C-alpha positions as CSV (number, residue, x, y, z in Angstrom):
1,M,21.5,46.0,247.5
2,I,22.2,47.7,244.3
3,Y,22.0,46.2,240.8
4,C,23.9,48.1,238.2
5,V,23.7,47.7,234.5
6,E,26.4,49.5,232.5
7,L,26.7,49.6,228.8
8,A,27.4,51.6,225.6
9,F,24.9,51.9,222.7
10,T,26.4,51.7,219.2
11,E,23.7,53.1,216.9
12,P,23.5,56.9,217.4
13,T,20.7,57.2,214.8
14,R,18.4,55.0,217.0
15,E,19.5,56.3,220.4
16,A,16.3,58.2,221.1
17,E,14.2,55.2,220.3
18,W,16.4,52.9,222.4
19,S,16.4,55.3,225.3
20,A,12.6,55.5,225.3
21,W,12.4,51.7,225.3
22,Y,15.0,51.5,228.1
23,S,13.1,54.0,230.2
24,K,9.9,51.8,229.9
25,H,12.0,48.7,230.7
26,L,12.7,50.2,234.1
27,G,9.0,49.8,234.9
28,V,9.1,46.2,233.6
29,L,11.8,45.3,236.0
30,L,10.1,47.2,238.8
31,S,7.2,44.7,238.4
32,V,9.6,41.9,239.4
33,P,9.3,41.0,243.1
34,G,12.5,42.1,244.9
35,F,13.0,45.3,242.7
36,S,12.0,48.5,244.6
37,T,13.6,51.4,242.8
38,A,15.2,52.2,239.4
39,Q,16.9,55.2,237.8
40,R,18.9,55.7,234.5
41,F,22.0,57.8,234.1
42,Q,24.5,58.9,231.4
43,S,28.2,59.7,231.9
44,T,29.2,63.3,231.7
45,S,32.4,62.3,229.9
46,P,33.4,59.6,227.4
47,C,34.0,56.1,228.8
48,R,33.6,52.5,227.8
49,A,30.1,52.2,229.3
50,P,28.4,55.7,229.3
51,Y,24.9,54.4,230.3
52,L,24.1,53.2,233.8
53,A,20.8,51.8,235.2
54,A,20.8,51.4,239.0
55,Y,18.1,49.4,240.8
56,S,17.5,48.7,244.5
57,V,17.0,44.9,244.9
58,T,16.5,42.7,247.9
59,G,19.4,40.4,247.1
60,P,21.2,38.4,244.4
61,G,18.5,35.6,244.6
62,V,16.0,37.8,242.8
63,F,17.9,37.1,239.6
64,D,17.2,33.4,239.9
65,S,13.4,33.9,240.2
66,A,11.0,33.0,237.5
67,P,9.5,36.5,237.2
68,Y,13.0,38.0,236.6
69,R,13.9,35.3,234.1
70,A,10.7,36.1,232.3
71,R,11.2,39.9,232.2
72,G,14.9,40.6,232.6
73,G,18.4,39.3,231.8
74,R,20.6,39.4,228.8
75,A,17.8,38.4,226.3
76,S,15.2,40.9,227.6
77,P,16.3,43.8,225.3
78,G,15.4,41.7,222.2
79,E,16.3,43.6,219.0
80,W,18.5,46.0,221.0
81,V,21.0,43.3,222.2
82,P,23.4,43.6,219.2
83,L,23.6,47.4,219.7
84,M,24.4,47.2,223.4
85,V,28.2,46.6,224.0
86,N,30.5,46.8,227.0
87,W,27.5,45.4,228.9
88,D,28.2,44.6,232.6
89,R,25.7,43.6,235.3
90,N,26.8,43.6,238.9
91,V,25.1,43.4,242.2
92,F,26.6,45.4,245.1
93,D,26.1,45.1,248.9
94,G,26.7,48.0,251.2
95,V,23.4,49.8,251.1
96,V,19.8,48.8,251.2
97,Q,18.6,51.3,248.6
98,M,20.2,53.1,245.7
99,P,20.2,56.8,246.6
100,E,18.0,59.1,244.6
101,V,19.8,61.5,242.2
102,K,17.8,64.6,241.5
103,P,18.1,66.7,238.3
104,D,20.4,69.2,239.9
105,Q,22.8,66.5,241.1
106,V,25.2,63.9,239.7
107,L,26.2,60.5,240.8
108,L,29.9,59.9,241.5
109,V,31.0,56.3,240.8
110,V,34.5,55.2,241.7
111,D,35.7,51.7,241.0
112,G,38.6,49.9,242.5
113,T,40.0,50.0,246.1
114,A,43.0,52.2,245.3
115,D,40.8,54.6,243.3
116,I,38.3,54.8,246.1
117,E,41.0,55.7,248.6
118,N,42.4,58.4,246.3
119,A,39.0,59.8,245.6
120,S,38.3,60.2,249.3
121,A,41.1,62.8,249.4
122,K,39.8,64.6,246.3
123,F,36.1,64.9,246.9
124,P,34.2,66.8,249.6
125,V,31.8,63.9,250.3
126,K,32.3,60.5,251.9
127,L,31.9,57.7,249.3
128,T,29.6,54.9,250.3
129,P,31.6,51.7,249.9
130,L,30.0,48.8,248.0
131,T,31.2,45.3,247.5
132,C,30.3,43.2,244.4
133,V,28.4,40.1,245.4
134,G,26.8,38.8,242.2
135,L,26.3,38.5,238.4
136,D,29.2,39.5,236.2
137,R,31.5,40.6,239.0
138,T,33.5,42.9,236.7
139,V,34.0,45.3,239.6
140,T,35.0,44.1,243.0
141,Q,34.8,47.4,244.9
142,R,32.8,50.5,244.2
143,G,32.3,53.8,246.0
144,I,29.3,56.1,245.2
145,A,28.2,59.5,246.3
146,V,25.6,62.1,245.2
147,L,27.1,65.5,244.5
148,A,25.4,68.8,243.9
149,A,25.9,70.2,240.4
150,S,28.1,73.0,241.7
151,E,30.4,70.4,243.3
152,F,30.5,68.4,240.1
153,E,31.7,71.5,238.2
154,R,34.7,71.8,240.5
155,Y,35.6,68.1,240.2
156,A,34.7,67.2,236.6
157,S,38.3,67.2,235.6
158,Y,38.9,64.2,237.8
159,A,36.8,61.9,235.5
160,S,38.6,58.8,234.3
161,E,37.7,55.2,233.4
162,N,37.5,54.4,237.1
163,T,36.1,57.8,238.3
164,R,32.9,58.7,236.5
165,F,30.2,61.2,237.0
166,F,26.6,60.4,235.9
167,K,23.8,62.8,235.2
168,P,20.2,61.4,235.7
169,L,18.2,60.6,232.6
170,T,15.1,59.7,234.5
171,P,13.7,60.4,238.0
172,R,14.0,57.6,240.5
173,L,11.1,55.3,240.0
174,R,9.5,53.1,242.7
175,G,8.0,49.7,242.3
176,A,4.8,48.4,243.9
177,Q,6.6,46.8,246.9
């Protein structure tokens, strides 16, 4: 399963500091039993939530565990909470692990059943269908695919609120499990 955290950060003068904190936070969550991979991304075009963190998790039950409650959740960012807006957390079923996105690739994210069907005709890759099964449930259906940078350049003009391209900010990290 995939756990996606999407948000916007409202304080540009502190963005580098926040980004460094968030990248370390990936490791904190990877220490929680049930988390196996983590990677951060930024949208290539303006949108309501330009930052995405995607984690591979064993299932929605991990969010009820004491280790997660001690290290994760809405209060875990501490001082950063007031600066993080449009903050959605969703758990998706459809794959066991979040695919790795390398520096010369982008992650295509398409939300909504109609948009997924339309995207299938536009893009040269098959979208992996995901169904939201937990947490905020702000998205019911999502499709994802990893594209080479050259493919992204051809399709960047298709970006919209429901069709977004994300460049990786970190490599994919692995937990101890």
